[in-house]
N, C-alpha and C positions, 0 to 999 in steps of 0.2 A: 387203164386200171386206176381205181381210186387209191390214194395213199392214206394209210391209217397211221397216225402218230400217237404212240402211247409211251409215256415215260414213267418209270417207277423209281423211287429212291433205291439205289443199289449201286452196282459197279459202274453202269453207264452214267448215272446221275452224279456219282462221285467225281468222274472225270470232268464233267461240265462245271461242277461247283468249285473245283480246286483252282480254276483260272480266274475267279473273280472274288472280290471282297464281299463279305457277308454284312451288308448294312442296308439302310433304306435309301441310299443314293445311287447305288449301282445294282443292276438286276442280278439276282442269284443265278438265274438261268433265263434264256430267251428262246422261244420257238416261233417260226414264221411259216405262213401258209399262203397260197394264192388267194387274194382277196375275192376274186370272182366266184370262188366256191362257197363263200360264207353267206348263208341266208338267216341264220339265227345264232345266238350265243347263250350258253348256259354255264354259269360260273358260280363256284361256292368255295368258301374258306372259313376257318374258325380262327379267331385270334388276330385277324388283320383286316385291312380295308380292301375294297374293290373299286377300281376305276375303269370305266368303259367309255370310249370315245368313237364316234363315227368319222374318223379322219384318216382312215387307211388309204394308202395309194394302191399300188399293185400288190402289196403284201399286207396281210393281217398279221399282227404280232401279239404274243402273250409273254409278258415279263413277270417273273416271280421274284419278289423281294422278301428276304428273310432277315430278321433282326432280333436282338435282345440286348437291353442295356447292360453294359459292363461285362459282356461275354466276349471271349476271343473268337476269331474266325473258326479256329479248329473246334472249339467247344460247340459253336452253333452248328457247324457242318456235321459233327458226330451225332449231336442230339437230333438233328433233322433226319438223318439217315436211319436212326434207330426207331424213331417214333412217328414218322409221317410218310405218306405216299403222295405223289403228284401224278395226275392223269390228265394229259393234254392231247387232244386229238380232234380230227374232223371226221364226222360220220353223217352221211346223208345231207350235207349242207349245213350241219350244226357244228359249231365250234364249242367243244366241251373243255372246260378247265376246272379241275376239282383238286382241292387239297384236303386230305383226310388223315385223321390220326389212326395209327395201326391198332391202338388199344386204349383203354382207359388208363390215364397216367396222372401223376401229380404235376399240375401246371407250374407250381413254384420251382420245381427242379428240372422239368422237362418241356415246359411250354415255350413256344416261340411265336413271335408276330410274323405271320406269313400273308403277304398282300399280293394282289394280282392287278396288273395294269394291262388292259387289253385295248387294242386298236383294230376296228373292223370297218366295213363299208357303212355308209349312211343308212341305206335301206335294209335294216336288220332288226329283227325282234330280239328281245333279251329276257332272261330269267336269272336274276342275281340274288345271292343270299350269303350273308355272313353273320356269325353270332357274336363277333367280338370287335367290330370296327365300323368305320364309316363307309358309305357308298357314294361315289360321284359318277354321274352318267350324263353324257352330253352329245349333241350333234347327231341324233338318231331320228329316224322316222319309221314308225311301226307300232307294235305292241310291246310296251316296256313294263316289266313286273320286277320290283326290287324290294328287298326287306332286310333289316338288320335288328338284332336284339340288343345291341350295345353301342350304337354310334349314330352319327348324324347322316342326313341325306342331302345331297346337292344334285339338283336336276336343272339342266340348262339346254336351250335350243332343241327341244323335243317336240314331235308332233305325232298324234295317234292316240291310242289308248294307253294312258300312263297311270300306273298304280304303284305307290310307294308306302312302305310301312316301317316305322321304327318304334321300339319300346323304350329307348333310352337316350334320345338325342333330338337336336333341332332339325328343322327342314328349311332349306333355301331353294326357291324355285324361280326361274327367270326364263322368259321367252318360250313358254309352253303353249301348245295349241291343240285343241280338239277335246278329248275326254280326260279330265285330270282328277285323280283321287289320291290325296296325300294325307297321312295321319301319323301322329306321334302320341305316345303316352307320357313322355317326359321332357318336352322341350317346346320352344317357340317355333312359329312358322312365319317366314317372310316370303311373299310372292309378289312378283312384279312383271309387267308386260306379258300377261297371259290372257288367252282367249279360249272360250268354249264352255263346256259344262264343267264347272270347277267346284270340287268338294275339298275343303280343308278343315281338319279336325285335330285338336290337341286337348289332352286332359291335364296338362301341367305347364302351360306357358302362354305367352301372348301371341297375338296375331297382328301382322302388319301387311297391308295390302296396298299396292300401288299400280295404277294403270291396268286394271283388269276389265275385261268385257265378256258378257255372256250371262249364263245362269250360274250364280255364285252362292255357295252354301258354306259359310265359315263359322266355326264354333269352338269355344274353349271353356273348360271348367275351372281354369286356374289363372286367368290373366286378363289383360285389357285387349281391346280391339281398336286398331287405327287403320282407316282406309282413306285413300285419296284417289281421285280421278277414276271413278267406277262407272261403267256404262252397262246397263242391262237390268237384270233382276238380282238384288242382293238380299240374302238372308244371313243375318249375323246375330250370334248370341253368346253371352258369357255369364257364368255364375259367380265370378270372382274378380271383376274389374270394371273399369269405365269403358265407354264406347265413344269414339270420335270419328265421324264420317264427314268427309269434306269433298266437294266437287262431284256430287252424285248425280248421275243422269239415268232416269228410269224409275224403278220401284224399289222399295225398301221394306223389309220386315226385320226389325231389330229389337233386342231386349237385353237387359242386364239386371242381375239380382244383387250386384255388389258394388255399384258406383253410379256416377252420373253419365249423361249422354248429351253429346253435341252433334247435331246433324245439319248440314248445309246442302240443300238440293239446288242443282244448277238447272235441271228440268225434271218435270214429273210426267211420266207417260202412263203410269198405272198407280195402284194404291200404295199408300205409305202407312205402315203400322208400327208404332213405337211403344215400348213398355219399359218403365223404369221402376224397380221396386226399392223404395227407400231413398231415392235421390232425385236430382233435378234434371229437367230436359230443356235444352236450348235448341229450337228448331227454326231454320230459316228457309222460306219458300220463295220462288221467283214471283215478283210482283206483276200485276196486270194479267194474271191467269185465273181460271175458274177452278174452284175446289169445293168439295163437300167436307166440312170440318166437324170433328167429334173429339173434343178435348176434355179430359177429366183429370182433376188434381185433388189430392187430399189437403193441400194447403191453399194454393192460389194459382190462377192463370193470368198472365200478363201478355199484352199484344202491342205491337208497334207496326205502323204502316198498313193496318187493316182498313180496306176500303170496299165499298159496294157489297157490304155484308147484310144478309137477311137471316135472322134466326134468334136464338136465345143466348144472352150474355149474362153470366153470373160470376161471382168471385172465384168459384172453383170449377167452372165449366164453360165451354164454348161449343155451341151446337147450331150449325146452319150452313148456308152456302155463300161462297164468294163469287161475284159476277153471276154467270149462268150455271155455276156448278161445274163439276169435273171429277177428277180422281178423288177417291175417299182418303182423307187424311185423318187417321185416328191415333190418339195418344193418351197414355195415362202415366202419371208420375206424382211425386210429392209436390213439386213446383214445376210449372211450365211457362217458358218464355217463347212466344211465337212472334217471329218477325217476317216482314215481306220486303225483299230488296230486288 
């Protein structure tokens, strides 16, 4: 017979809560389940953070942390019981952990920070949501969907379909693999050691990309872009900052409307398209290779190391082939410096 675990704030919950201190270092309550029974996890809370890790041994655990600055344990306990319910259970292989308010109340006098820390097996899908805190998710393989309206996202050591959203914080991603889609409306994004189809978008911060491979689409409306050691296809754009791309292998489509651009290609396997509105472009290409060049500048075009070129050279344009031709290298900017190394 399957066991169903449901806990509500009340007499039973009061007994559990009285044995522990109400802070963010010791759990307010803990529930454990056989790990083999867990195939997915669904968790939600308001006013606190969510942490999910795929490091469970024989037991999956759910820890609930409740806190409020300058409040006594008794005040927190009483407020929790009067205004919140906790529902923790396993149903059909799904671990459900939900914290809900019983009614609409005044957060200033009745609101608490209620966070969940969950440990499950590695092969687990997740659906996580919080409206008032950060989300940290790690060491999982499967479909991961997580979102917050008021905090940061941290995703590490994940593989599968990964979708993360935040309206009010930064995103940190490391060691992700497969299908990655992360976005924020109010912070920066840092991604490193990721592979696959990668989409990274922010409306209010910078982008920093390190050691990524695959098909990469990275964009921001309010900051700069820095990328190092990128392999594959990179599409990058910003409306409010500079772009610096170093150690790029593959193809690039990059543009900025609010700063300069520096691009250093290690190898070029497909077309390179660069656009800079109102700033300068420094582009370095591997020497001894063939290219089709199309460079246009409103001010001037400078080159160094250009050899075996056939075409038209003017003060503000460069159009022709290097060696026997190859990938299309097109660029437009106020000033262009093109070097071959």
